[in-house]
mmCIF file of the N, C-alpha and C atoms, coordinates in Angstrom:
data_MODEL
# 
_entry.id   MODEL 
# 
loop_
_atom_site.group_PDB 
_atom_site.id 
_atom_site.type_symbol 
_atom_site.label_atom_id 
_atom_site.label_alt_id 
_atom_site.label_comp_id 
_atom_site.label_asym_id 
_atom_site.label_entity_id 
_atom_site.label_seq_id 
_atom_site.pdbx_PDB_ins_code 
_atom_site.Cartn_x 
_atom_site.Cartn_y 
_atom_site.Cartn_z 
_atom_site.occupancy 
_atom_site.B_iso_or_equiv 
_atom_site.pdbx_formal_charge 
_atom_site.auth_seq_id 
_atom_site.auth_comp_id 
_atom_site.auth_asym_id 
_atom_site.auth_atom_id 
_atom_site.pdbx_PDB_model_num 
ATOM 1   N N  . UNK A 1 1  ? 73.424 67.574 115.168 1.00 0.00 ? 1  UNK A N  1 
ATOM 2   C CA . UNK A 1 1  ? 73.129 68.445 114.878 1.00 0.00 ? 1  UNK A CA 1 
ATOM 3   C C  . UNK A 1 1  ? 73.335 69.354 115.820 1.00 0.00 ? 1  UNK A C  1 
ATOM 4   N N  . UNK A 1 2  ? 74.278 71.285 115.618 1.00 0.00 ? 2  UNK A N  1 
ATOM 5   C CA . UNK A 1 2  ? 74.014 72.022 116.372 1.00 0.00 ? 2  UNK A CA 1 
ATOM 6   C C  . UNK A 1 2  ? 72.550 73.114 116.672 1.00 0.00 ? 2  UNK A C  1 
ATOM 7   N N  . UNK A 1 3  ? 72.031 73.351 117.973 1.00 0.00 ? 3  UNK A N  1 
ATOM 8   C CA . UNK A 1 3  ? 71.281 74.251 118.104 1.00 0.00 ? 3  UNK A CA 1 
ATOM 9   C C  . UNK A 1 3  ? 72.223 75.823 117.413 1.00 0.00 ? 3  UNK A C  1 
ATOM 10  N N  . UNK A 1 4  ? 71.086 76.709 117.079 1.00 0.00 ? 4  UNK A N  1 
ATOM 11  C CA . UNK A 1 4  ? 71.815 78.142 116.263 1.00 0.00 ? 4  UNK A CA 1 
ATOM 12  C C  . UNK A 1 4  ? 72.730 78.554 117.836 1.00 0.00 ? 4  UNK A C  1 
ATOM 13  N N  . UNK A 1 5  ? 72.260 78.707 119.262 1.00 0.00 ? 5  UNK A N  1 
ATOM 14  C CA . UNK A 1 5  ? 72.914 78.742 120.172 1.00 0.00 ? 5  UNK A CA 1 
ATOM 15  C C  . UNK A 1 5  ? 74.173 78.409 120.006 1.00 0.00 ? 5  UNK A C  1 
ATOM 16  N N  . UNK A 1 6  ? 74.251 76.949 119.949 1.00 0.00 ? 6  UNK A N  1 
ATOM 17  C CA . UNK A 1 6  ? 75.701 76.169 120.112 1.00 0.00 ? 6  UNK A CA 1 
ATOM 18  C C  . UNK A 1 6  ? 76.619 76.808 119.220 1.00 0.00 ? 6  UNK A C  1 
ATOM 19  N N  . UNK A 1 7  ? 76.071 77.155 117.542 1.00 0.00 ? 7  UNK A N  1 
ATOM 20  C CA . UNK A 1 7  ? 76.808 76.646 116.729 1.00 0.00 ? 7  UNK A CA 1 
ATOM 21  C C  . UNK A 1 7  ? 77.504 78.822 117.167 1.00 0.00 ? 7  UNK A C  1 
ATOM 22  N N  . UNK A 1 8  ? 76.887 79.454 117.532 1.00 0.00 ? 8  UNK A N  1 
ATOM 23  C CA . UNK A 1 8  ? 77.066 81.006 117.742 1.00 0.00 ? 8  UNK A CA 1 
ATOM 24  C C  . UNK A 1 8  ? 78.083 80.788 119.065 1.00 0.00 ? 8  UNK A C  1 
ATOM 25  N N  . UNK A 1 9  ? 77.925 79.667 119.896 1.00 0.00 ? 9  UNK A N  1 
ATOM 26  C CA . UNK A 1 9  ? 78.724 79.831 120.896 1.00 0.00 ? 9  UNK A CA 1 
ATOM 27  C C  . UNK A 1 9  ? 80.216 79.260 120.618 1.00 0.00 ? 9  UNK A C  1 
ATOM 28  N N  . UNK A 1 10 ? 80.350 78.475 119.953 1.00 0.00 ? 10 UNK A N  1 
ATOM 29  C CA . UNK A 1 10 ? 81.046 77.592 118.996 1.00 0.00 ? 10 UNK A CA 1 
ATOM 30  C C  . UNK A 1 10 ? 82.133 78.890 118.188 1.00 0.00 ? 10 UNK A C  1 
ATOM 31  N N  . UNK A 1 11 ? 81.137 79.821 117.976 1.00 0.00 ? 11 UNK A N  1 
ATOM 32  C CA . UNK A 1 11 ? 82.371 80.292 116.654 1.00 0.00 ? 11 UNK A CA 1 
ATOM 33  C C  . UNK A 1 11 ? 82.757 81.746 117.559 1.00 0.00 ? 11 UNK A C  1 
ATOM 34  N N  . UNK A 1 12 ? 82.189 82.182 118.769 1.00 0.00 ? 12 UNK A N  1 
ATOM 35  C CA . UNK A 1 12 ? 82.534 83.012 119.471 1.00 0.00 ? 12 UNK A CA 1 
ATOM 36  C C  . UNK A 1 12 ? 84.131 82.408 120.445 1.00 0.00 ? 12 UNK A C  1 
ATOM 37  N N  . UNK A 1 13 ? 83.645 81.262 120.412 1.00 0.00 ? 13 UNK A N  1 
ATOM 38  C CA . UNK A 1 13 ? 85.445 80.705 120.937 1.00 0.00 ? 13 UNK A CA 1 
ATOM 39  C C  . UNK A 1 13 ? 86.567 80.840 120.185 1.00 0.00 ? 13 UNK A C  1 
ATOM 40  N N  . UNK A 1 14 ? 85.996 80.329 118.917 1.00 0.00 ? 14 UNK A N  1 
ATOM 41  C CA . UNK A 1 14 ? 86.916 80.777 117.412 1.00 0.00 ? 14 UNK A CA 1 
ATOM 42  C C  . UNK A 1 14 ? 87.675 81.756 117.827 1.00 0.00 ? 14 UNK A C  1 
ATOM 43  N N  . UNK A 1 15 ? 86.304 82.801 117.601 1.00 0.00 ? 15 UNK A N  1 
ATOM 44  C CA . UNK A 1 15 ? 87.004 84.223 117.495 1.00 0.00 ? 15 UNK A CA 1 
ATOM 45  C C  . UNK A 1 15 ? 87.984 85.029 118.405 1.00 0.00 ? 15 UNK A C  1 
ATOM 46  N N  . UNK A 1 16 ? 87.848 84.227 120.280 1.00 0.00 ? 16 UNK A N  1 
ATOM 47  C CA . UNK A 1 16 ? 88.737 84.593 121.171 1.00 0.00 ? 16 UNK A CA 1 
ATOM 48  C C  . UNK A 1 16 ? 89.709 83.901 121.072 1.00 0.00 ? 16 UNK A C  1 
ATOM 49  N N  . UNK A 1 17 ? 89.285 82.855 120.808 1.00 0.00 ? 17 UNK A N  1 
ATOM 50  C CA . UNK A 1 17 ? 90.999 81.628 120.398 1.00 0.00 ? 17 UNK A CA 1 
ATOM 51  C C  . UNK A 1 17 ? 92.613 83.025 119.622 1.00 0.00 ? 17 UNK A C  1 
ATOM 52  N N  . UNK A 1 18 ? 91.145 83.042 118.535 1.00 0.00 ? 18 UNK A N  1 
ATOM 53  C CA . UNK A 1 18 ? 92.457 83.647 117.182 1.00 0.00 ? 18 UNK A CA 1 
ATOM 54  C C  . UNK A 1 18 ? 92.457 85.468 117.687 1.00 0.00 ? 18 UNK A C  1 
ATOM 55  N N  . UNK A 1 19 ? 91.606 85.662 118.730 1.00 0.00 ? 19 UNK A N  1 
ATOM 56  C CA . UNK A 1 19 ? 91.971 86.970 119.307 1.00 0.00 ? 19 UNK A CA 1 
ATOM 57  C C  . UNK A 1 19 ? 91.427 87.926 118.221 1.00 0.00 ? 19 UNK A C  1 
ATOM 58  N N  . UNK A 1 20 ? 90.303 88.321 117.959 1.00 0.00 ? 20 UNK A N  1 
ATOM 59  C CA . UNK A 1 20 ? 89.789 88.963 116.753 1.00 0.00 ? 20 UNK A CA 1 
ATOM 60  C C  . UNK A 1 20 ? 88.651 89.548 116.900 1.00 0.00 ? 20 UNK A C  1 
ATOM 61  N N  . UNK A 1 21 ? 88.389 89.826 118.453 1.00 0.00 ? 21 UNK A N  1 
ATOM 62  C CA . UNK A 1 21 ? 86.873 90.818 118.743 1.00 0.00 ? 21 UNK A CA 1 
ATOM 63  C C  . UNK A 1 21 ? 87.440 91.827 118.708 1.00 0.00 ? 21 UNK A C  1 
ATOM 64  N N  . UNK A 1 22 ? 88.671 92.539 118.756 1.00 0.00 ? 22 UNK A N  1 
ATOM 65  C CA . UNK A 1 22 ? 88.670 94.020 118.723 1.00 0.00 ? 22 UNK A CA 1 
ATOM 66  C C  . UNK A 1 22 ? 89.083 93.857 117.015 1.00 0.00 ? 22 UNK A C  1 
ATOM 67  N N  . UNK A 1 23 ? 89.315 93.280 115.902 1.00 0.00 ? 23 UNK A N  1 
ATOM 68  C CA . UNK A 1 23 ? 89.239 93.774 114.398 1.00 0.00 ? 23 UNK A CA 1 
ATOM 69  C C  . UNK A 1 23 ? 87.762 93.346 114.440 1.00 0.00 ? 23 UNK A C  1 
ATOM 70  N N  . UNK A 1 24 ? 87.371 92.300 114.509 1.00 0.00 ? 24 UNK A N  1 
ATOM 71  C CA . UNK A 1 24 ? 85.500 92.750 114.194 1.00 0.00 ? 24 UNK A CA 1 
ATOM 72  C C  . UNK A 1 24 ? 84.927 93.564 114.736 1.00 0.00 ? 24 UNK A C  1 
ATOM 73  N N  . UNK A 1 25 ? 85.277 94.134 115.705 1.00 0.00 ? 25 UNK A N  1 
ATOM 74  C CA . UNK A 1 25 ? 84.452 95.433 116.059 1.00 0.00 ? 25 UNK A CA 1 
ATOM 75  C C  . UNK A 1 25 ? 84.639 96.746 115.264 1.00 0.00 ? 25 UNK A C  1 
ATOM 76  N N  . UNK A 1 26 ? 85.952 96.594 115.093 1.00 0.00 ? 26 UNK A N  1 
ATOM 77  C CA . UNK A 1 26 ? 86.297 97.940 113.895 1.00 0.00 ? 26 UNK A CA 1 
ATOM 78  C C  . UNK A 1 26 ? 86.139 97.705 112.443 1.00 0.00 ? 26 UNK A C  1 
ATOM 79  N N  . UNK A 1 27 ? 85.850 96.061 112.203 1.00 0.00 ? 27 UNK A N  1 
ATOM 80  C CA . UNK A 1 27 ? 85.817 96.020 111.039 1.00 0.00 ? 27 UNK A CA 1 
ATOM 81  C C  . UNK A 1 27 ? 84.352 96.704 110.467 1.00 0.00 ? 27 UNK A C  1 
ATOM 82  N N  . UNK A 1 28 ? 84.895 97.244 108.847 1.00 0.00 ? 28 UNK A N  1 
ATOM 83  C CA . UNK A 1 28 ? 83.494 98.089 108.436 1.00 0.00 ? 28 UNK A CA 1 
ATOM 84  C C  . UNK A 1 28 ? 83.219 97.396 107.384 1.00 0.00 ? 28 UNK A C  1 
ATOM 85  N N  . UNK A 1 29 ? 81.898 96.664 107.281 1.00 0.00 ? 29 UNK A N  1 
ATOM 86  C CA . UNK A 1 29 ? 81.079 95.581 106.463 1.00 0.00 ? 29 UNK A CA 1 
ATOM 87  C C  . UNK A 1 29 ? 80.306 96.421 105.291 1.00 0.00 ? 29 UNK A C  1 
ATOM 88  N N  . UNK A 1 30 ? 81.018 95.849 104.339 1.00 0.00 ? 30 UNK A N  1 
ATOM 89  C CA . UNK A 1 30 ? 80.742 96.484 102.946 1.00 0.00 ? 30 UNK A CA 1 
ATOM 90  C C  . UNK A 1 30 ? 79.047 96.621 102.917 1.00 0.00 ? 30 UNK A C  1 
ATOM 91  N N  . UNK A 1 31 ? 78.234 96.806 102.071 1.00 0.00 ? 31 UNK A N  1 
ATOM 92  C CA . UNK A 1 31 ? 76.806 97.019 102.493 1.00 0.00 ? 31 UNK A CA 1 
ATOM 93  C C  . UNK A 1 31 ? 76.521 96.346 100.755 1.00 0.00 ? 31 UNK A C  1 
ATOM 94  N N  . UNK A 1 32 ? 77.508 95.941 99.964  1.00 0.00 ? 32 UNK A N  1 
ATOM 95  C CA . UNK A 1 32 ? 77.172 95.227 98.949  1.00 0.00 ? 32 UNK A CA 1 
ATOM 96  C C  . UNK A 1 32 ? 77.379 93.834 98.617  1.00 0.00 ? 32 UNK A C  1 
ATOM 97  N N  . UNK A 1 33 ? 78.873 93.912 99.344  1.00 0.00 ? 33 UNK A N  1 
ATOM 98  C CA . UNK A 1 33 ? 79.118 92.427 100.376 1.00 0.00 ? 33 UNK A CA 1 
ATOM 99  C C  . UNK A 1 33 ? 79.078 91.312 100.971 1.00 0.00 ? 33 UNK A C  1 
ATOM 100 N N  . UNK A 1 34 ? 78.568 92.074 102.318 1.00 0.00 ? 34 UNK A N  1 
ATOM 101 C CA . UNK A 1 34 ? 78.283 91.168 103.090 1.00 0.00 ? 34 UNK A CA 1 
ATOM 102 C C  . UNK A 1 34 ? 79.217 90.477 104.088 1.00 0.00 ? 34 UNK A C  1 
ATOM 103 N N  . UNK A 1 35 ? 79.377 89.483 104.651 1.00 0.00 ? 35 UNK A N  1 
ATOM 104 C CA . UNK A 1 35 ? 80.373 88.638 104.628 1.00 0.00 ? 35 UNK A CA 1 
ATOM 105 C C  . UNK A 1 35 ? 80.305 87.597 103.604 1.00 0.00 ? 35 UNK A C  1 
ATOM 106 N N  . UNK A 1 36 ? 78.978 87.409 103.308 1.00 0.00 ? 36 UNK A N  1 
ATOM 107 C CA . UNK A 1 36 ? 79.481 85.989 102.151 1.00 0.00 ? 36 UNK A CA 1 
ATOM 108 C C  . UNK A 1 36 ? 80.376 86.000 101.274 1.00 0.00 ? 36 UNK A C  1 
ATOM 109 N N  . UNK A 1 37 ? 80.107 87.363 100.189 1.00 0.00 ? 37 UNK A N  1 
ATOM 110 C CA . UNK A 1 37 ? 81.283 87.524 99.222  1.00 0.00 ? 37 UNK A CA 1 
ATOM 111 C C  . UNK A 1 37 ? 82.051 88.476 99.371  1.00 0.00 ? 37 UNK A C  1 
ATOM 112 N N  . UNK A 1 38 ? 82.455 88.638 101.021 1.00 0.00 ? 38 UNK A N  1 
ATOM 113 C CA . UNK A 1 38 ? 83.575 89.104 101.597 1.00 0.00 ? 38 UNK A CA 1 
ATOM 114 C C  . UNK A 1 38 ? 85.261 88.779 100.792 1.00 0.00 ? 38 UNK A C  1 
ATOM 115 N N  . UNK A 1 39 ? 85.674 89.801 100.736 1.00 0.00 ? 39 UNK A N  1 
ATOM 116 C CA . UNK A 1 39 ? 87.080 89.124 100.072 1.00 0.00 ? 39 UNK A CA 1 
ATOM 117 C C  . UNK A 1 39 ? 88.352 89.293 101.047 1.00 0.00 ? 39 UNK A C  1 
ATOM 118 N N  . UNK A 1 40 ? 88.007 90.107 102.492 1.00 0.00 ? 40 UNK A N  1 
ATOM 119 C CA . UNK A 1 40 ? 88.977 90.649 103.119 1.00 0.00 ? 40 UNK A CA 1 
ATOM 120 C C  . UNK A 1 40 ? 89.494 89.319 103.599 1.00 0.00 ? 40 UNK A C  1 
ATOM 121 N N  . UNK A 1 41 ? 90.948 89.162 103.481 1.00 0.00 ? 41 UNK A N  1 
ATOM 122 C CA . UNK A 1 41 ? 92.050 88.220 103.874 1.00 0.00 ? 41 UNK A CA 1 
ATOM 123 C C  . UNK A 1 41 ? 91.975 87.259 105.337 1.00 0.00 ? 41 UNK A C  1 
ATOM 124 N N  . UNK A 1 42 ? 91.693 88.504 106.384 1.00 0.00 ? 42 UNK A N  1 
ATOM 125 C CA . UNK A 1 42 ? 91.030 87.895 107.664 1.00 0.00 ? 42 UNK A CA 1 
ATOM 126 C C  . UNK A 1 42 ? 90.188 87.631 108.011 1.00 0.00 ? 42 UNK A C  1 
ATOM 127 N N  . UNK A 1 43 ? 88.811 88.392 107.408 1.00 0.00 ? 43 UNK A N  1 
ATOM 128 C CA . UNK A 1 43 ? 87.906 87.992 107.622 1.00 0.00 ? 43 UNK A CA 1 
ATOM 129 C C  . UNK A 1 43 ? 87.385 86.586 107.360 1.00 0.00 ? 43 UNK A C  1 
ATOM 130 N N  . UNK A 1 44 ? 88.061 86.154 105.871 1.00 0.00 ? 44 UNK A N  1 
ATOM 131 C CA . UNK A 1 44 ? 88.123 84.470 105.172 1.00 0.00 ? 44 UNK A CA 1 
ATOM 132 C C  . UNK A 1 44 ? 89.032 84.025 105.913 1.00 0.00 ? 44 UNK A C  1 
ATOM 133 N N  . UNK A 1 45 ? 90.166 84.326 106.504 1.00 0.00 ? 45 UNK A N  1 
ATOM 134 C CA . UNK A 1 45 ? 90.650 82.965 107.417 1.00 0.00 ? 45 UNK A CA 1 
ATOM 135 C C  . UNK A 1 45 ? 89.646 82.822 108.918 1.00 0.00 ? 45 UNK A C  1 
ATOM 136 N N  . UNK A 1 46 ? 88.962 83.649 109.563 1.00 0.00 ? 46 UNK A N  1 
ATOM 137 C CA . UNK A 1 46 ? 88.228 84.121 110.626 1.00 0.00 ? 46 UNK A CA 1 
ATOM 138 C C  . UNK A 1 46 ? 86.887 82.602 110.300 1.00 0.00 ? 46 UNK A C  1 
ATOM 139 N N  . UNK A 1 47 ? 86.335 83.012 109.165 1.00 0.00 ? 47 UNK A N  1 
ATOM 140 C CA . UNK A 1 47 ? 85.669 82.209 108.377 1.00 0.00 ? 47 UNK A CA 1 
ATOM 141 C C  . UNK A 1 47 ? 86.117 80.873 107.990 1.00 0.00 ? 47 UNK A C  1 
ATOM 142 N N  . UNK A 1 48 ? 87.167 80.605 107.786 1.00 0.00 ? 48 UNK A N  1 
ATOM 143 C CA . UNK A 1 48 ? 87.928 79.299 107.673 1.00 0.00 ? 48 UNK A CA 1 
ATOM 144 C C  . UNK A 1 48 ? 88.112 78.645 108.737 1.00 0.00 ? 48 UNK A C  1 
ATOM 145 N N  . UNK A 1 49 ? 88.333 79.235 110.055 1.00 0.00 ? 49 UNK A N  1 
ATOM 146 C CA . UNK A 1 49 ? 88.419 78.629 111.284 1.00 0.00 ? 49 UNK A CA 1 
ATOM 147 C C  . UNK A 1 49 ? 86.969 78.230 112.029 1.00 0.00 ? 49 UNK A C  1 
ATOM 148 N N  . UNK A 1 50 ? 86.488 78.830 111.525 1.00 0.00 ? 50 UNK A N  1 
ATOM 149 C CA . UNK A 1 50 ? 84.838 78.618 112.357 1.00 0.00 ? 50 UNK A CA 1 
ATOM 150 C C  . UNK A 1 50 ? 83.976 77.581 111.333 1.00 0.00 ? 50 UNK A C  1 
ATOM 151 N N  . UNK A 1 51 ? 84.751 77.188 110.531 1.00 0.00 ? 51 UNK A N  1 
ATOM 152 C CA . UNK A 1 51 ? 84.487 76.450 109.307 1.00 0.00 ? 51 UNK A CA 1 
ATOM 153 C C  . UNK A 1 51 ? 85.069 75.261 109.833 1.00 0.00 ? 51 UNK A C  1 
ATOM 154 N N  . UNK A 1 52 ? 86.296 75.059 110.240 1.00 0.00 ? 52 UNK A N  1 
ATOM 155 C CA . UNK A 1 52 ? 87.009 73.932 110.795 1.00 0.00 ? 52 UNK A CA 1 
ATOM 156 C C  . UNK A 1 52 ? 86.795 73.512 111.959 1.00 0.00 ? 52 UNK A C  1 
ATOM 157 N N  . UNK A 1 53 ? 86.262 74.235 112.914 1.00 0.00 ? 53 UNK A N  1 
ATOM 158 C CA . UNK A 1 53 ? 85.344 73.950 114.195 1.00 0.00 ? 53 UNK A CA 1 
ATOM 159 C C  . UNK A 1 53 ? 84.420 73.291 114.180 1.00 0.00 ? 53 UNK A C  1 
ATOM 160 N N  . UNK A 1 54 ? 83.152 73.662 112.954 1.00 0.00 ? 54 UNK A N  1 
ATOM 161 C CA . UNK A 1 54 ? 82.215 73.321 113.078 1.00 0.00 ? 54 UNK A CA 1 
ATOM 162 C C  . UNK A 1 54 ? 81.391 73.185 111.035 1.00 0.00 ? 54 UNK A C  1 
ATOM 163 N N  . UNK A 1 55 ? 82.005 71.935 111.151 1.00 0.00 ? 55 UNK A N  1 
ATOM 164 C CA . UNK A 1 55 ? 81.863 71.903 109.060 1.00 0.00 ? 55 UNK A CA 1 
ATOM 165 C C  . UNK A 1 55 ? 80.438 71.688 108.925 1.00 0.00 ? 55 UNK A C  1 
ATOM 166 N N  . UNK A 1 56 ? 79.327 71.815 109.346 1.00 0.00 ? 56 UNK A N  1 
ATOM 167 C CA . UNK A 1 56 ? 77.904 72.235 108.656 1.00 0.00 ? 56 UNK A CA 1 
ATOM 168 C C  . UNK A 1 56 ? 77.406 73.262 108.106 1.00 0.00 ? 56 UNK A C  1 
ATOM 169 N N  . UNK A 1 57 ? 78.283 74.129 108.386 1.00 0.00 ? 57 UNK A N  1 
ATOM 170 C CA . UNK A 1 57 ? 77.595 75.890 107.878 1.00 0.00 ? 57 UNK A CA 1 
ATOM 171 C C  . UNK A 1 57 ? 77.725 75.751 106.382 1.00 0.00 ? 57 UNK A C  1 
ATOM 172 N N  . UNK A 1 58 ? 76.312 76.012 106.054 1.00 0.00 ? 58 UNK A N  1 
ATOM 173 C CA . UNK A 1 58 ? 76.255 76.761 104.165 1.00 0.00 ? 58 UNK A CA 1 
ATOM 174 C C  . UNK A 1 58 ? 76.838 78.214 104.355 1.00 0.00 ? 58 UNK A C  1 
ATOM 175 N N  . UNK A 1 59 ? 76.965 78.782 103.376 1.00 0.00 ? 59 UNK A N  1 
ATOM 176 C CA . UNK A 1 59 ? 77.175 80.099 102.512 1.00 0.00 ? 59 UNK A CA 1 
ATOM 177 C C  . UNK A 1 59 ? 76.285 81.168 103.613 1.00 0.00 ? 59 UNK A C  1 
ATOM 178 N N  . UNK A 1 60 ? 74.720 80.612 103.722 1.00 0.00 ? 60 UNK A N  1 
ATOM 179 C CA . UNK A 1 60 ? 74.078 81.307 104.481 1.00 0.00 ? 60 UNK A CA 1 
ATOM 180 C C  . UNK A 1 60 ? 74.101 81.219 106.065 1.00 0.00 ? 60 UNK A C  1 
ATOM 181 N N  . UNK A 1 61 ? 74.559 80.480 106.332 1.00 0.00 ? 61 UNK A N  1 
ATOM 182 C CA . UNK A 1 61 ? 74.561 80.321 107.918 1.00 0.00 ? 61 UNK A CA 1 
ATOM 183 C C  . UNK A 1 61 ? 76.048 80.638 108.340 1.00 0.00 ? 61 UNK A C  1 
ATOM 184 N N  . UNK A 1 62 ? 76.962 80.810 107.680 1.00 0.00 ? 62 UNK A N  1 
ATOM 185 C CA . UNK A 1 62 ? 78.113 81.360 108.047 1.00 0.00 ? 62 UNK A CA 1 
ATOM 186 C C  . UNK A 1 62 ? 77.805 82.739 107.967 1.00 0.00 ? 62 UNK A C  1 
ATOM 187 N N  . UNK A 1 63 ? 77.415 83.317 106.920 1.00 0.00 ? 63 UNK A N  1 
ATOM 188 C CA . UNK A 1 63 ? 76.979 85.037 106.517 1.00 0.00 ? 63 UNK A CA 1 
ATOM 189 C C  . UNK A 1 63 ? 75.979 85.255 108.228 1.00 0.00 ? 63 UNK A C  1 
ATOM 190 N N  . UNK A 1 64 ? 75.158 84.451 108.057 1.00 0.00 ? 64 UNK A N  1 
ATOM 191 C CA . UNK A 1 64 ? 74.159 85.455 109.971 1.00 0.00 ? 64 UNK A CA 1 
ATOM 192 C C  . UNK A 1 64 ? 75.421 85.126 110.690 1.00 0.00 ? 64 UNK A C  1 
ATOM 193 N N  . UNK A 1 65 ? 75.865 83.900 110.802 1.00 0.00 ? 65 UNK A N  1 
ATOM 194 C CA . UNK A 1 65 ? 76.819 83.901 112.226 1.00 0.00 ? 65 UNK A CA 1 
ATOM 195 C C  . UNK A 1 65 ? 77.647 84.850 111.732 1.00 0.00 ? 65 UNK A C  1 
ATOM 196 N N  . UNK A 1 66 ? 78.566 85.042 111.475 1.00 0.00 ? 66 UNK A N  1 
ATOM 197 C CA . UNK A 1 66 ? 79.524 86.386 110.812 1.00 0.00 ? 66 UNK A CA 1 
ATOM 198 C C  . UNK A 1 66 ? 78.814 87.684 111.203 1.00 0.00 ? 66 UNK A C  1 
ATOM 199 N N  . UNK A 1 67 ? 77.433 87.547 110.709 1.00 0.00 ? 67 UNK A N  1 
ATOM 200 C CA . UNK A 1 67 ? 76.531 88.426 110.915 1.00 0.00 ? 67 UNK A CA 1 
ATOM 201 C C  . UNK A 1 67 ? 76.350 89.233 112.652 1.00 0.00 ? 67 UNK A C  1 
ATOM 202 N N  . UNK A 1 68 ? 76.118 88.178 113.258 1.00 0.00 ? 68 UNK A N  1 
ATOM 203 C CA . UNK A 1 68 ? 75.764 88.171 114.646 1.00 0.00 ? 68 UNK A CA 1 
ATOM 204 C C  . UNK A 1 68 ? 77.007 88.179 115.699 1.00 0.00 ? 68 UNK A C  1 
ATOM 205 N N  . UNK A 1 69 ? 78.012 87.716 115.157 1.00 0.00 ? 69 UNK A N  1 
ATOM 206 C CA . UNK A 1 69 ? 79.477 87.834 115.339 1.00 0.00 ? 69 UNK A CA 1 
ATOM 207 C C  . UNK A 1 69 ? 79.997 89.089 115.561 1.00 0.00 ? 69 UNK A C  1 
ATOM 208 N N  . UNK A 1 70 ? 79.434 90.036 114.280 1.00 0.00 ? 70 UNK A N  1 
ATOM 209 C CA . UNK A 1 70 ? 79.644 91.287 114.182 1.00 0.00 ? 70 UNK A CA 1 
ATOM 210 C C  . UNK A 1 70 ? 78.990 92.262 115.135 1.00 0.00 ? 70 UNK A C  1 
ATOM 211 N N  . UNK A 1 71 ? 77.740 91.726 115.199 1.00 0.00 ? 71 UNK A N  1 
ATOM 212 C CA . UNK A 1 71 ? 77.330 92.752 116.492 1.00 0.00 ? 71 UNK A CA 1 
ATOM 213 C C  . UNK A 1 71 ? 77.577 92.528 117.587 1.00 0.00 ? 71 UNK A C  1 
ATOM 214 N N  . UNK A 1 72 ? 77.729 91.528 118.044 1.00 0.00 ? 72 UNK A N  1 
ATOM 215 C CA . UNK A 1 72 ? 78.455 91.036 119.242 1.00 0.00 ? 72 UNK A CA 1 
ATOM 216 C C  . UNK A 1 72 ? 79.492 91.954 119.663 1.00 0.00 ? 72 UNK A C  1 
ATOM 217 N N  . UNK A 1 73 ? 80.775 92.022 118.565 1.00 0.00 ? 73 UNK A N  1 
ATOM 218 C CA . UNK A 1 73 ? 81.725 92.588 118.881 1.00 0.00 ? 73 UNK A CA 1 
ATOM 219 C C  . UNK A 1 73 ? 81.744 94.040 118.703 1.00 0.00 ? 73 UNK A C  1 
ATOM 220 N N  . UNK A 1 74 ? 80.972 94.633 118.375 1.00 0.00 ? 74 UNK A N  1 
ATOM 221 C CA . UNK A 1 74 ? 80.149 96.387 118.533 1.00 0.00 ? 74 UNK A CA 1 
ATOM 222 C C  . UNK A 1 74 ? 80.133 96.654 119.783 1.00 0.00 ? 74 UNK A C  1 
ATOM 223 N N  . UNK A 1 75 ? 79.481 95.743 120.735 1.00 0.00 ? 75 UNK A N  1 
ATOM 224 C CA . UNK A 1 75 ? 78.827 95.646 121.904 1.00 0.00 ? 75 UNK A CA 1 
ATOM 225 C C  . UNK A 1 75 ? 79.802 95.306 123.188 1.00 0.00 ? 75 UNK A C  1 
ATOM 226 N N  . UNK A 1 76 ? 80.714 94.587 122.751 1.00 0.00 ? 76 UNK A N  1 
ATOM 227 C CA . UNK A 1 76 ? 81.958 94.010 123.773 1.00 0.00 ? 76 UNK A CA 1 
ATOM 228 C C  . UNK A 1 76 ? 82.529 95.742 124.101 1.00 0.00 ? 76 UNK A C  1 
ATOM 229 N N  . UNK A 1 77 ? 83.253 95.120 125.149 1.00 0.00 ? 77 UNK A N  1 
ATOM 230 C CA . UNK A 1 77 ? 84.317 96.726 125.824 1.00 0.00 ? 77 UNK A CA 1 
ATOM 231 C C  . UNK A 1 77 ? 85.339 95.647 125.943 1.00 0.00 ? 77 UNK A C  1 
ATOM 232 N N  . UNK A 1 78 ? 86.250 96.314 124.543 1.00 0.00 ? 78 UNK A N  1 
ATOM 233 C CA . UNK A 1 78 ? 87.758 95.887 124.083 1.00 0.00 ? 78 UNK A CA 1 
ATOM 234 C C  . UNK A 1 78 ? 88.591 97.207 124.425 1.00 0.00 ? 78 UNK A C  1 
# 
């Protein structure tokens, strides 16, 4: 079992590998769907890759992870 920090660290590595930081930084999150009910194909691909790296995500933990990644991306100097 990984800690929250380890899960987020692993997810950040996936975003870096996929070269998706700029996409996440510019992504406009829809307030009525969030990440859990998102239908954007790129976001779904990112979440699938994160899930492949760590298969312990529930829908809620993936949503929280994606929210944290989105916030991190906003502060990255890309």
